N, C-alpha and C positions, 0 to 999 in steps of 0.2 A: 326685531331685528335685521338691519340691515346688510351685516355681512358676515360670515367668521374670521378670524384674523386680518390677514390682508386681502381678503376678498378674491384671492387667486383661486380657489375651488368652490364657495358658495357666496352668492352673491345676489343682492336684489335690483332688477334690473328697474331700473328708476331714470332712465334718460329724457322722458317725458314730461314735463309740468305738466298739469290741470290746463287746457287750452283758453288761450285769452282771444286769440285774433280767429279769423277764417281760415288761414291759411295753416293754422298748427296741426302738426299730424296727433292724434291720440293713440296710445299705447296702454293699456294696463300695466303696471308692474306687476311683475313677477319674480321668481327664484331660478337663478342660474345656478345648477350643478357643471362645473368649467370641470372634467373628469378629461379633457381632449381639445385639440382642435384642428382645424383641416378637414379635407373630405376629398375622397378618391373619384369623386363623378366629375369634377371639373363645368360647372354648369356656366354658360355664357356671361348671364348676370349677375353672378353670384356676389352677393356683399364682403364675402370675405375676404375676395381679391384686393380690398381695399384697405379693410379690416390687420388683416395682416402681411398687407404689400411686403416686408422686409423680408418675408420667407418663401417669395416668391421661386418656386424651380420649374423654367418652363413655362410658367404663365400658370403654374399651380400651386395652391396649399396641399403640400403634401399633409396626410394623416400624422398627428404628435398625441401620444398617448402621455399623461402625468402620471407620476408615481401614484401607487395605490394606496401605499400605507399613507401616504400625507392625506388623500382622498379618504381614508377610513377613518383617519382621526377628525379631520374636518366635519367630517358626515354627520360622525358619532356626537360632537359638540352641537351641531347644530339641531339635531336629533335630542337632544337632552335641554336645549333652550329653549326651545319654539314649540310653543306648548300647541298653537292653534293648528289644525288640519292645513296641510299644503300640500303643492304639486312643484315637484323639483324640474324644471325641464332641463333636460341633459342633450339638444337637441340646438342651441342658439347659435354656437362656435364651431360645428363640426354635427355630421350626420351620427344621429343616434344607435345607428347600427352595424356603423363603422370597425365594432369592435367584436363583435359576435364569433370570426373566425380564429380570434386568438386564442392558446392555449387553455386558457380560463376564460371564455365569452365574457364580455362587458355586464349582459344581463344577470349574467351569473351572477357574477360578482356583489354588484347593486343590491339586487332584488335578496342576497341572502342580510344583508344588511337593514333594509327599509321593512321586510318582513313584520310583522309583532307591531310596527308601531302605527300611527294614525297619518301618516303622511301618503303619498304616493309620486310616482314617479312619471314623468311624460317622453317618451319615445316618439322624436321626431325624425322621420327617415326620406329616403327614395330608394332604401334597401330593401331585398326581398327576403332574409334570412333569418324568421320566425319561429326556427325548430325549435330551441330553447323554451319557448313561450307557449308551444305547443305539451310540451312534456314537463311542462309546469304549471297545471291547471290552479295551483293554489294562488299563484301569482296575479290572478284576475283580478284583486280587490283592491291591489297596491298597485298596479299597474297601467297605463293609457298608450296605448299607440295612436300613432298619428304620420298616415303619409301627406306627403306634397304633388299633386298631381298636375297635370295639365294633358289635353287633348294630344294626343298622338304626333300630328305635325309639328309643332309643337314643342314637345318633347326632342325628336327627332331634331330638330333645327338648332334648337341651344341649352340642350343636356344632353348631347352625344355620347357621353359614357356612363348615362345613371342607366339604373334597368328599364325595360321596356315597362311602358306605362300599365299596357294590361299584367304583367306580372307583378307589377305594385300592386294590383288591384285584387289577385290571385291570392297576396299573401295578406290582405286586410278582409279577406273573405274569410280565409280560414283562421285566424285570429279572431276574428267576427263571430263565426262559427264555434268557435271554441269556448267563448262568453265573455271577450274583453271587451273592454269599450274600446270604439275606433272612432278616431274623428279625422278630418280630411280638411286639405289646407290647398285650392283650388287659387295658384298664387306664386310667381308673380303671372295674371289674365295677361295677354298679350292679344291686339287688336288686328290680329293678321285680317286676310281677305276672308270670307267667311267664316267670320269670329262665330257666332252666334249659332251656328248651324254646329258646329263644333264642341262648342263648350258645352249644348245640352245634349247631344248624342254622350258624350264625356258624364255626364250626370243622369243618361239613363242606364249606359253599362252599368255605374257604380248602385244604381236602386237596384237594378235586376242580381245583385249578389247580395247587399247587405244595406243596412238602414243606419248610416253616420251616426254617431249622438250629438255632433256639431259639426257642421261646415264654417271655414273661416274664406273669406275671399279678401284678396290682392291685388295689387298691378303693379308693374315695373317700378321699382325707386332708382335713381341714378344717382346714389352718394357720390360726391366730387371725386373721393377717392377712391370710388369702384370704377368711375368713369376714367378715369385717369390711369390704372392699371391693367385693363381686359384686354383679352387679343382680341376677341370678338366683341367688333362695335356697331353690329349690324343691327343690334336692338335700340341704340341709342336714339335711333331715327321715329321714333312712337313719343320720344319724349319731349314735353315743352311748356309747363307748369311750374312755377315754384312753390314749392312749398317748405314747410321749417326740416323737414326731411329730404331736403335737394327737390330735384325734377321728377314729374311724372306723369305721363299721361293727359294730354286736356281734362280738366273738370266733364266735358258733355263726355266724351270718350269715357271714361271711366263710369259712368253715371247710367249711362247705355247699359255698358256690361253689368253692372250689378244692378239695376232694376230690373233688368230684363233677363237674370239669371233666377235673381229672386222672386220674380212672376210666376215664372216656370217653373221653381220647384214648389211654390207653392201651390199652382194650380193643379201639376200633374201628379204631385207627391203629399199633396199635403203638408210639407215640411216649411217650416218658419227657423228653426235653431240656425241661425245665421249672424256670423261675425265680422267685421272688418278690420285688415290688419293694417295698421300705421297709415291709416285715410283721415283726412282734414275735417275740419269742426265743419265746414261748409259743407262738405259732401253728406254728414251724417243730418243736416238739416234740410239737405235737399231729398233727401232719401226719405224723410218723415220718419228718423230712429232718435233713438235718445242712448246716447253714446256713453251714459251711465249704467244700463245697461248690458255695454257690447260683453257676450258671452262666448269671445275670441278663442282663439288655440289655445295658448300658453296659460291662459289661468283655470284655478278646481272647477 
């Protein structure tokens, strides 16, 4: 099953074919649950500014929530027709927790539908509102929570409206201790001065609080539409290499960031469950990894 009806609510993300060239980007296919779009956080490098460039308001993509009746109908149709257990990603086009302050929080709405099925919901976020998850321990078998994090100096520079990184880790720790599966995305990594110390300190903070089920690493991705529509262009200076997903930092820079963090995780925490987000075939080969075994953020 690739999509339900017109694909406006549930659709298989399959924009990345099997890689043939060294510069081809690898991204396993996954199901999107497109319940909303936009984000309140206005991160400088957000690709949504290109994806929804015609809906920019003062440089921001304001949150827009879709009709819940339609969401329910499409989701029930999907659940009725999809027998293989899968993971529905609610955070590809928005922040998954941006609907938690509504009169009926989005998590309450969606988990009521998904409970009792064989499927799970992925909440991808920079948010910190996890009250509903803590009040509903029965959701633990059907909800996966994933936080996007960066070192504090990087976040303060390019994620100015997002919650403080330490508060994100607080929220992740809370649901982890409540028994939820927690994943982390350190993405996009930015090769600022002193990046190695900054990113290893970030990992130390994480592992002093929780043990994530998996960690996905990624770097800056400069799609043409994104580069043309962002107001803060300061991060563009790090982009130099072409790929099938447009511009990235140089291969050498990305390789250093990934290899050193993976080594640090392995040696300091005996942790090897690391995936890569939208990386090239060349990078997978250089790191000695099998891309077919990628266990990244968005797949079961």
